[in-house]
N, C-alpha and C positions, 0 to 999 in steps of 0.2 A: 504494500500500500504506500502511495506517495505520502510524504509528510503533509500535514494540513496546517495552514495559518489560521489560528482560532481567534475570534474576538467575540465579545458579548457586550451589547449596549454601551454603557459608559466606560467599559473596561478596554476600549480600543488601544489604550497605551500599554496594555498588558498582553500584547500579541505574543504568542508562543507556538512552538512546534511540539506536537504530541505524537509519540510513537507507541502504538499499542504493541475423521478422522472420518462401507461398504458392506458390507454384509459379511457374513461369516465365511463366505467362499472367496473373499477378496484376495487372500494371500496367494491364490492360484491364478489371478487374473491381472490383466494389464491395468495400469492406473489411468485416471481420467486425463484427457487432453487439456492443454492450457486454456482452451476456450471455455472450459467448464468452471473456471475460477473467477471470482470478482477481484482477487488479488493473489499474487504469488511472491510479494516482497517479504523477505525473510528477516526475522529478528531472533536473538538468542538469549536464553536465560540460564544462569549458573545454578544447576539443580543438585540437590543432595542425592548421593548414590543410595545410601541405606538410611531410611527414615527411622528405623527401629533400633539402631545401635548408638549408644551414648559415646562410643569410642571411635567410631569410623566417621571421619569428617571429609571424606573424598567427595568431589563434585564432578559433574559432567555437563556438557553443553546440550541444552534441549531447545529444539526449534519451535518457534511460534510465529503466528501471523496476526495482523490486525486490519480492520476495515472501519474507517471513521467517517465516511462520507455522510452518514445519516445521524451522527452522534450529536445530541443536544447538550451543549455546554452550559452549566457545569454538572447538571444533576440527571442527565440521561442514564438509562439503564445500560448495563454491559452484558451482552450475551456471550457466555463461554460455551463454545462448541467443541466437544470432545472428539478428537481423532481416535480411531480404534486400532484394529489389528493390521495396519498396513502403513506404508509411507504416506506422509501428509504433505501434499505438494502445494497447498494453498487453502483459501477459504472457498468452499464450494458454492456455486450459484444456484442454491436450491430454495425452498420456500422460506428458509430462515432469512434470506435476503429481503423478502417481502415483509416479514415480521419486523425486521430491523427498521425498515422505512416507516412502518406503521407506528412503532413505539419509539422512534428516534433513538435507536440503540447503536452502540458500538458493538462490533463483533471481534472476538479474539479466539484463536484456535491454537491449542497446544498439541504437538505431536507426542504420541505415546512413547514412553521410554523403550529403547532397543530398536524400535521400528524406524525406517527411513534413515535420517541423519542424526537421530537423537540416541545413538547407542553409546553406552559407557565402555564398551569392549570392542575389540577388533575381531575376536574369534568367538563364535557361538558354541563353545563347548558346554556340556551339561553343567559343569562347575561354574562357568561364567554366566550362566542363565539364572543363577540363584536369586538375583535381584529383580527378575521379571515376574511380576505378579500384579493382580488387581489392587491389592492392598498398598503396594508401593506406588502404583499409578494414582490412586486416590490422594495420597499424600503429596505427590507431584502437583496435582491440580490445586490442592489447598495452598501449598507453598507458592505456586505461581500466582494464584488469585491474590494472595497477600502482597506479593512483590508488585504486581501490576497496579493494584489499588494505591499502594504507597508511592509508586512512580507517578501515577496520575495526580495524586495529592501534591506532590512536590512541584510538578509542572503548573498546577493551579494555585500554588502558594497557600495551601491550607493544610490542616493537620487533623488526623483522626476522623475523617469523614468517609463514609462508605456510600458509593453509588449502589443502586439496586442491581444485584447480579441475578441472572437466570441462566440455568445450565441446560444444554441440549445434547442429545446423542442418539445415534441409530445403531441398532444391533448390539454387539458387545459394548460399544460406546454408550448405547442407550441404557444398558445395565449399569455402567459406570456413572451415568447421569443420576439414576435413581439411588445408587449406593452413595454417591457424593452427598446428596441431600439427606440421606439417612445418617451418615457419619459426621457431616459438617453442616448441620442445619443453620448455624449462625453465619455461614459464609454465602448463603444463597437464599433468594426469595422463593425459589421453587425450581422444579426440574421437569423437563419433558423426556420421557423414556420411550422413544419411537422404536417399536419392535425390540424392546429392551428385554434381553434374555436373562432375567434375574434368578431363574431357577436352574441350578446346576443339575444335570441329569446324566447318570451313568449309562443307562440303556435307553437311548432316545428313539424308540421304535415309533413314537407318535409322528416323527418327521415323515417317515414313509407312508404312514396311514393318511396324513394330510395331503401328501402328494397324490394319492389315489382319489381323494375327495375333490381336490382342486382340478385334476385333469378330466374328471368325469368318467362314468363307467365304460364308455366306448374306448376312449384313449387309454385308460388304465388297463383294460383287458389286452390291448395291443402291446403295450409296454411289458406286461407280464409275459406275453407270448415271445417277445423279443428276448427277454432275459432267459427264458427256457431254451430257446433256439441257440443262443450264444453259449450257454453252459454245455449243451449237447456237443456243439462244435469244438469247444475247448477240450472236451474229452477225446474227440476223434482226431482233430488237427488244430491244436492250440496255436501253432505258429501262423497258420494261414488266417485264422480269424483275427488275431492281433494285428497282423499286417493290414487287414482290410480296414481297420480303424486307425492305421498309422501309429500303432503303439507296440512295436516289437520289443521295445526296451522294458515293458512291464512284464517281467518274467514271473512274478508272483501273481497267480490267478486272482487272488483277493484284491490286489492293487488294481488289476485290470478292470474287474467288475465294479470297484469303487469309482474308477474313472468314468465308466459308462453310466453309473448311477448319478454322479455329479453332473454329467452332461445333460441329463433330463431335468435334474433339480434346478439348474440355473435358469431355465426358461420359466418355470413356475414361480420360483422364488422372486425373480425380478420382473414379473409382470409381462412375460412374453409367451403365454400358453399356446397361442396359435402357431408360433414358430416351431413348436414341437409337435403338437397334436394334428395340425392340418396336413402336413406331408405324410404323417404316419397313418392317419385314417384314409387318406387318398390312396396310399399304397395298398392298404388292406382291401379297399373296395375294388381296386384295379387288379387284384390278384398278384401284385408284384412281390418280390422277395423282401420280407420285412427287415431282415438283417442288413441287406444292402441299403434300404431306405433309411434305417437308423444310422448306418455308417456315414451316409451322405449328410445327414443332419449334424452328426457329431463333428465331422471334418469341416463342414462349411460354417456351422454356427458356433459351436463351442470352441473349436480351434481357430477358425477363420475370423469370426466376429469378436469373440472375447479374448482371443490370443492366449489361451491357456497353455502353460508349459507342461506338456505331457510327462516329461522327465520328472517333474515335481511329485508325481504319483509313485515313483519308485522309492522304496525305503532306503536304498543305497544312496540316493540323492539326498534324502532327508538326514542321512548320517554325516553329510559333509558339513563341517563346522563353519564353512563360509556361506552356507545357504540361509537366506533370510526366511525361507519357508519353514525352518525349524522353530521359529519364534512362536507362531500361533499354535503349532502342534505341542510345543512345550507347555503352554498355558492350558491347552486341552488335556494333556496327559498328567498335569499336576493339580489343577484347580476345578475345572468345570465340566470336563468330559464332552457332553453333548454328542456322544457316539451315535451316529446315525445308523442304527442297526436294522436288519430285516425283521419285521414282526414274525411271530411264529406261524401265522396264517395270513393268506391273501396279500402277500408282499409283492411290491413291484421290483425292488432290488434283490439281488442274489442272496441266497442263504449263506454264501461264503462270507458275507459282510456281517459277521456276528460280533458279540462282545469279545470273544476270544481273539478275533482278528485284530481288534483295536488295542487290546491290552498287550498282545504280542508285538504290535507295531511300536507302542510306547517303550517297551523293554528293549526291543531291537535297536531303536533309534537313539534312545537316551541312556540305556543301561539298566542294570538291576536296581530295584527299589523305587523306580519311578511309577507312581500310581496316582490317579486323580482322587483327591480326598473330597468328593462331592458333599459328603455329610458334614464335614467341617465347614465347607464353603457356605452351605445353606444354613448351618447353625450360626455362622458369623453374620450373614446378611439377612437371613430370614426366608429366602426363597420367595415363593408367591405369598407368604405370610409376612412380608416385609412390613415392619412397624414404623414406617416413615410418615411424612405429611407433606402436603403441597407438591405431590408428584402426579403428573398426568401420564398415563400409560396408553399408548395407541398401537394397534396392530391391524395389518391387512388380513382380510378374510381368507385369502388364498395362500398366505405365507405359512410354510411348514414350521417356521421358527416360533410362531405365536404360542405354541404349546409349552415353550420354556419361558413365556412372559406371564405377566399378571393380567388376566382377561376379565376379572370380576372387580367391579367397583367396590370401594370401601370408603368410609368417611374420610374426607379430605384427600383421597387418592382416587380420582375418577379414572375409569378405564373405558376406552372407546374402540370399537371394531369398525374399520372402514370396509363396507361390504360392496364388492364389485368383482367382476370376472378376472380382471387383471390387476387387482390390488394386492400386492405382495409385500416385500420387505421394505419398510419405511415409506410406504405410499403416501402417508400424510405429509411428509416433507419432500419426497422425491417426485410425486406425481406418477404418471403412467406412461411408458414402463418405468421401472425403477432403475434399470440400466439398459441402454446408455442414459446418462443424465439428461433430464428435461429442464431447460432453463427456467429458473425460479419455481421449479416443481409444478409447472402448469398442469392442471387437472383435466384439460379438454380432451385428452386421449384416453382417459379412464372410461371404462364401460358404463360407469355411473358417476359422472362428475359431481352430481348433487350430493351423493353419499360422502365423497371426499371433502367437499366444501362444507358440509354440515359438521363434520368432525373438526375441521379447521376452525370453524366459528366457535365451537365448544372449547377448543384449545385457546383461542384468543381471549375468550371470556375468563378463563382460569388465569392466564398470564396477566391479563389486565387487573384482575382482582388482587392477585398476590403481589404484583408490582406496586399497586396503590397502597397496599398495607405496608410495604417496605418504605414507600415515600412518606407515609404518615408517621413512621417511627424514626425515619432518617437513617435506617440501616437495614441490613438483611435481618430477617425475623424468624423466630421460632414458630 
């Protein structure tokens, strides 16, 4: 963001310059292009490496961004947008941009530790990843929030004044948004947890079940048939079937079937169901080879459009300590799991993708003793029984991840479901489809724009209420 020359009414003589995270499959996908950001100008914050040690005072450089074009000086709100489990290249031009205009808010975005250029280490060995956790990330946000507020106060020549802060996040970052409000209620007026996966789940078979519901019975049956056909061909000529999908490097059959499952999931998760189901149902009706049709979809859409790195599905690749793909897997294998397993009955994905497959992957990639302590994670944060306040939870009706989110409203924590055919992961902030990014999260291409806009209006009412309560007290409020 360019520096801004600020002035307010009679304070013209006090002109000053003020310098102010995708979805859970994003570690396998290309990042957004520069046209999808409202700013890419980089700033740096000197962050504490270990927030829980009184003896370790090491620091590392953490990247952040700011956008001040709409900021009302001096008392406008500050929107803290959390970057999640991928590199953060700037501030995304999604619906938060619209909200910032409406509320005359500044936007700041902090890159998650270890991801992108905010890594405290050069090699991602298992030992070096011990400071990678949601708990450390929450303290990063708290420390940054304090630093930024103090920096702003210094530039405005004032002391001990808090602007109203509101926190946003999508997916894992959505969970962090809710958890930040839970753990640091005095530092924020409220939070929006869009598709916020607050419930750590070891055996997340509900993901596949929602895939079946979201695709509909016809497409679901076809995908199940494809899975069976591929499994049969794996037994008879595994090399040939893997070559057909351009994946000869996936020597482990479970890795290969996981790759094929992800390829289908990405269309549903990000609001592009017709990209998957239309060619598959057409192939079925025409009597074409379903495996060929699915291979065409995978090669053209998942690899071609999304630019997925097929090699990242190999466990040998994940064992490379230079690979950034290790990072999210490490968080999965230690804290939250979300293992997308095949249900016992009526599954779309292969039965090879079971709990044992995931646990073996964690052990093989990170070594003995690595296991996701989901019970401890849910005990610490509360899971879907999170005892927070002033948190808005939103989920898309077709998003398989919504079953790890809070879908039932409770006092002071409303939960809204955006109901439409292509409303997937973060549809309230991203619009439709959810990937590629729609500028300002425009809802016009959603199958039911009114449903999206209704939830957005409900979000606005909550944000307005909680910000006004902060304004009345002059600080972030409990």
